[in-house]
GUGULUM-938357 format. One record per residue (C-alpha): x, y, z; residue in one letter; chain; residue number from 1. Coordinates in steps of 0.1 Angstrom, whole numbers, m for minus. Layout:
<x: X&y: Y&z: Z&res: A&chain: A&n: NUM>
...
END
This chain:
<x: m100&y: 741&z: m47&res: M&chain: A&n: 1>
<x: m74&y: 724&z: m25&res: I&chain: A&n: 2>
<x: m47&y: 700&z: m37&res: L&chain: A&n: 3>
<x: m33&y: 667&z: m24&res: H&chain: A&n: 4>
<x: m4&y: 647&z: m39&res: G&chain: A&n: 5>
<x: m3&y: 609&z: m35&res: C&chain: A&n: 6>
<x: 10&y: 578&z: m52&res: P&chain: A&n: 7>
<x: m12&y: 568&z: m81&res: S&chain: A&n: 8>
<x: m17&y: 533&z: m65&res: A&chain: A&n: 9>
<x: m33&y: 551&z: m35&res: A&chain: A&n: 10>
<x: m57&y: 570&z: m57&res: W&chain: A&n: 11>
<x: m66&y: 538&z: m76&res: E&chain: A&n: 12>
<x: m73&y: 521&z: m43&res: A&chain: A&n: 13>
<x: m95&y: 551&z: m33&res: A&chain: A&n: 14>
<x: m115&y: 547&z: m65&res: L&chain: A&n: 15>
<x: m123&y: 511&z: m55&res: D&chain: A&n: 16>
<x: m131&y: 521&z: m19&res: A&chain: A&n: 17>
<x: m151&y: 552&z: m28&res: G&chain: A&n: 18>
<x: m130&y: 575&z: m7&res: S&chain: A&n: 19>
<x: m94&y: 586&z: m1&res: Y&chain: A&n: 20>
<x: m79&y: 585&z: 34&res: T&chain: A&n: 21>
<x: m42&y: 589&z: 27&res: G&chain: A&n: 22>
<x: m17&y: 578&z: 52&res: D&chain: A&n: 23>
<x: m24&y: 603&z: 79&res: T&chain: A&n: 24>
<x: m61&y: 603&z: 85&res: L&chain: A&n: 25>
<x: m57&y: 573&z: 109&res: A&chain: A&n: 26>
<x: m25&y: 586&z: 125&res: T&chain: A&n: 27>
<x: m31&y: 624&z: 126&res: E&chain: A&n: 28>
<x: m68&y: 627&z: 123&res: G&chain: A&n: 29>
<x: m67&y: 646&z: 90&res: F&chain: A&n: 30>
<x: m56&y: 644&z: 53&res: V&chain: A&n: 31>
<x: m29&y: 670&z: 46&res: H&chain: A&n: 32>
<x: m37&y: 692&z: 16&res: C&chain: A&n: 33>
<x: m23&y: 724&z: 1&res: S&chain: A&n: 34>
<x: m32&y: 753&z: m21&res: D&chain: A&n: 35>
<x: m17&y: 760&z: m55&res: P&chain: A&n: 36>
<x: 9&y: 784&z: m40&res: G&chain: A&n: 37>
<x: 22&y: 759&z: m15&res: T&chain: A&n: 38>
<x: 17&y: 725&z: m29&res: V&chain: A&n: 39>
<x: 53&y: 723&z: m42&res: H&chain: A&n: 40>
<x: 66&y: 724&z: m6&res: L&chain: A&n: 41>
<x: 52&y: 691&z: 7&res: P&chain: A&n: 42>
<x: 55&y: 674&z: m27&res: L&chain: A&n: 43>
<x: 92&y: 682&z: m29&res: T&chain: A&n: 44>
<x: 99&y: 675&z: 7&res: A&chain: A&n: 45>
<x: 80&y: 641&z: 9&res: L&chain: A&n: 46>
<x: 82&y: 628&z: m27&res: F&chain: A&n: 47>
<x: 114&y: 643&z: m42&res: N&chain: A&n: 48>
<x: 121&y: 627&z: m76&res: G&chain: A&n: 49>
<x: 92&y: 601&z: m75&res: R&chain: A&n: 50>
<x: 75&y: 594&z: m108&res: T&chain: A&n: 51>
<x: 45&y: 574&z: m95&res: D&chain: A&n: 52>
<x: 24&y: 604&z: m82&res: L&chain: A&n: 53>
<x: m8&y: 621&z: m90&res: V&chain: A&n: 54>
<x: m22&y: 654&z: m78&res: L&chain: A&n: 55>
<x: m58&y: 654&z: m67&res: L&chain: A&n: 56>
<x: m78&y: 686&z: m72&res: V&chain: A&n: 57>
<x: m104&y: 686&z: m44&res: V&chain: A&n: 58>
<x: m135&y: 707&z: m41&res: D&chain: A&n: 59>
<x: m138&y: 714&z: m3&res: P&chain: A&n: 60>
<x: m175&y: 721&z: m6&res: A&chain: A&n: 61>
<x: m180&y: 685&z: m17&res: R&chain: A&n: 62>
<x: m159&y: 668&z: 9&res: V&chain: A&n: 63>
<x: m185&y: 665&z: 36&res: G&chain: A&n: 64>
<x: m160&y: 667&z: 64&res: A&chain: A&n: 65>
<x: m145&y: 698&z: 82&res: P&chain: A&n: 66>
<x: m117&y: 715&z: 63&res: V&chain: A&n: 67>
<x: m95&y: 736&z: 86&res: R&chain: A&n: 68>
<x: m66&y: 759&z: 76&res: W&chain: A&n: 69>
<x: m38&y: 754&z: 101&res: E&chain: A&n: 70>
<x: m2&y: 764&z: 103&res: P&chain: A&n: 71>
<x: 23&y: 740&z: 87&res: G&chain: A&n: 72>
<x: 46&y: 747&z: 116&res: D&chain: A&n: 73>
<x: 28&y: 760&z: 147&res: P&chain: A&n: 74>
<x: 62&y: 772&z: 162&res: R&chain: A&n: 75>
<x: 67&y: 796&z: 133&res: N&chain: A&n: 76>
<x: 41&y: 823&z: 129&res: A&chain: A&n: 77>
<x: 54&y: 831&z: 94&res: A&chain: A&n: 78>
<x: 51&y: 795&z: 82&res: A&chain: A&n: 79>
<x: 25&y: 788&z: 55&res: P&chain: A&n: 80>
<x: m10&y: 776&z: 65&res: W&chain: A&n: 81>
<x: m24&y: 744&z: 49&res: F&chain: A&n: 82>
<x: m59&y: 730&z: 45&res: P&chain: A&n: 83>
<x: m65&y: 698&z: 65&res: H&chain: A&n: 84>
<x: m94&y: 676&z: 58&res: V&chain: A&n: 85>
<x: m108&y: 660&z: 89&res: Y&chain: A&n: 86>
<x: m123&y: 629&z: 73&res: G&chain: A&n: 87>
<x: m121&y: 608&z: 42&res: P&chain: A&n: 88>
<x: m122&y: 625&z: 9&res: I&chain: A&n: 89>
<x: m150&y: 611&z: m13&res: P&chain: A&n: 90>
<x: m139&y: 603&z: m48&res: V&chain: A&n: 91>
<x: m168&y: 625&z: m60&res: E&chain: A&n: 92>
<x: m151&y: 655&z: m43&res: A&chain: A&n: 93>
<x: m121&y: 651&z: m66&res: V&chain: A&n: 94>
<x: m127&y: 674&z: m95&res: A&chain: A&n: 95>
<x: m95&y: 665&z: m115&res: A&chain: A&n: 96>
<x: m65&y: 643&z: m113&res: V&chain: A&n: 97>
<x: m31&y: 653&z: m128&res: H&chain: A&n: 98>
<x: 0&y: 632&z: m133&res: D&chain: A&n: 99>
<x: 30&y: 647&z: m114&res: L&chain: A&n: 100>
<x: 63&y: 648&z: m132&res: V&chain: A&n: 101>
<x: 94&y: 659&z: m112&res: P&chain: A&n: 102>
<x: 117&y: 686&z: m124&res: E&chain: A&n: 103>
<x: 152&y: 675&z: m133&res: P&chain: A&n: 104>
<x: 163&y: 683&z: m97&res: D&chain: A&n: 105>
<x: 135&y: 661&z: m83&res: G&chain: A&n: 106>
<x: 113&y: 690&z: m72&res: S&chain: A&n: 107>
<x: 77&y: 696&z: m82&res: F&chain: A&n: 108>
<x: 58&y: 724&z: m98&res: L&chain: A&n: 109>
<x: 21&y: 726&z: m105&res: L&chain: A&n: 110>
<x: 11&y: 706&z: m135&res: P&chain: A&n: 111>
<x: 8&y: 728&z: m166&res: P&chain: A&n: 112>
<x: m30&y: 729&z: m167&res: P&chain: A&n: 113>
<x: m31&y: 743&z: m132&res: L&chain: A&n: 114>
<x: m3&y: 768&z: m138&res: R&chain: A&n: 115>
<x: m24&y: 785&z: m165&res: E&chain: A&n: 116>
<x: m52&y: 794&z: m141&res: R&chain: A&n: 117>
END
């Protein structure tokens, strides 16, 4: 499974549309995703302290678009790699949705159900 954090309103709009495109598919050509070990990095960097977020748990086998693991920072060989979805994510490919609650310092951790895996 791969993970993607987004505002709950964006996920609700995706439910109506049938797929999720995020805010980067049109501008960068892919939807940024993460794995359980790295998801805290973009969540905290992009959404620090926000309380209107959900975490999508995406089954890459059900996406129907290429999923490529690419470096988060191509200039740094030691930087983590992230999965990028090169197309819209069908709502049927989302296996679970979890509310994201920031820590007291505004950072994010995996939601408790995912930490237990």
